[in-house]
C-alpha positions as CSV (number, residue, x, y, z in Angstrom):
1,M,2.1,-28.0,-0.4
2,A,2.2,-25.3,2.2
3,T,4.4,-22.3,1.5
4,K,6.5,-20.9,4.2
5,P,5.3,-17.4,5.4
6,K,7.7,-14.6,4.6
7,T,9.3,-13.0,7.5
8,R,9.7,-9.3,7.6
9,K,12.9,-7.7,8.6
10,P,12.6,-5.2,11.4
11,T,12.8,-1.6,10.2
12,T,15.9,0.3,11.1
13,G,17.1,3.8,10.9
14,N,18.7,3.0,7.5
15,T,15.5,1.5,6.0
16,P,14.5,3.6,2.9
17,E,11.3,5.5,3.4
18,Q,9.1,7.7,1.2
19,T,6.6,9.9,2.9
20,R,4.3,12.7,1.7
21,L,3.6,15.6,4.0
22,W,1.6,18.8,4.0
23,L,3.7,21.7,5.2
24,M,1.8,24.8,6.4
25,Y,3.8,28.0,6.9
26,P,2.6,30.9,8.9
27,P,3.2,34.4,7.3
28,K,6.4,35.1,9.2
29,L,8.1,31.9,7.8
30,I,6.9,32.0,4.1
31,K,10.2,33.5,2.8
32,K,12.5,31.0,4.7
33,P,13.9,28.3,2.3
34,F,12.9,25.3,4.4
35,I,12.8,22.8,1.6
36,W,16.2,23.7,0.4
37,E,17.5,23.5,4.0
38,V,16.0,20.1,4.6
39,G,17.7,18.8,1.5
40,H,21.1,20.1,2.7
41,K,20.8,19.3,6.4
42,F,19.5,15.8,6.1
43,K,20.2,12.8,3.8
44,V,16.8,13.1,2.1
45,T,15.6,13.9,-1.4
46,T,12.8,16.4,-1.6
47,N,10.1,16.5,-4.3
48,I,7.4,19.2,-4.3
49,R,4.2,17.6,-5.3
50,Q,1.9,20.6,-5.0
51,A,2.2,24.2,-3.6
52,S,0.2,27.3,-3.0
53,V,2.0,30.2,-1.5
54,N,0.9,33.8,-1.0
55,D,1.6,36.6,1.5
56,E,-0.7,35.1,4.2
57,I,0.0,31.4,4.1
58,G,2.2,28.8,2.4
59,I,0.9,25.2,1.8
60,V,3.2,22.7,0.3
61,C,2.8,19.0,-0.4
62,L,6.3,17.6,0.0
63,E,7.6,14.1,-0.6
64,L,10.7,13.1,1.4
65,N,12.8,10.1,0.4
66,G,15.7,8.7,2.4
67,P,16.7,6.6,5.4
68,R,13.9,6.4,7.9
69,A,16.0,8.1,10.7
70,E,16.8,11.0,8.4
71,V,13.2,11.5,7.3
72,K,12.0,11.5,10.9
73,A,14.8,13.9,11.9
74,A,13.9,16.3,9.0
75,I,10.2,16.3,10.1
76,K,11.2,17.1,13.7
77,W,13.4,19.9,12.5
78,L,10.6,21.4,10.4
79,E,8.2,21.2,13.3
80,K,10.7,22.8,15.7
81,A,11.2,25.6,13.2
82,G,7.5,26.4,13.4
83,V,6.2,24.6,10.3
84,N,3.0,22.7,10.8
85,V,3.6,19.2,9.4
86,E,0.8,16.7,8.6
87,P,0.9,13.4,6.7
88,V,-0.9,13.2,3.3
89,E,-3.7,10.8,3.0
90,I,-2.9,9.1,-0.3
91,N,-5.7,9.2,-2.8
92,V,-6.9,5.7,-3.9
93,I,-6.3,6.6,-7.6
94,E,-2.6,7.3,-6.9
95,S,-1.8,4.1,-5.0
């Protein structure tokens, strides 16, 4: 007996999304509270997974959870503010 293939619903702006990002701050932006601002400006939950910050550079692994449109808007806002944003390549052990 053949089973009917599952149909996927198209993703919308309200589809929940979880994404992990590397944020790299130049020295002039290290003291700015970007993660706090993202959590207040957009309907996303932030989770710092890893961080290394000193006077010369800030590197943060940030997890964003929320509606797809809000996550995308938060990423664009960070980039426009001067933060370098890169996706995290998930480690096989974690997945």
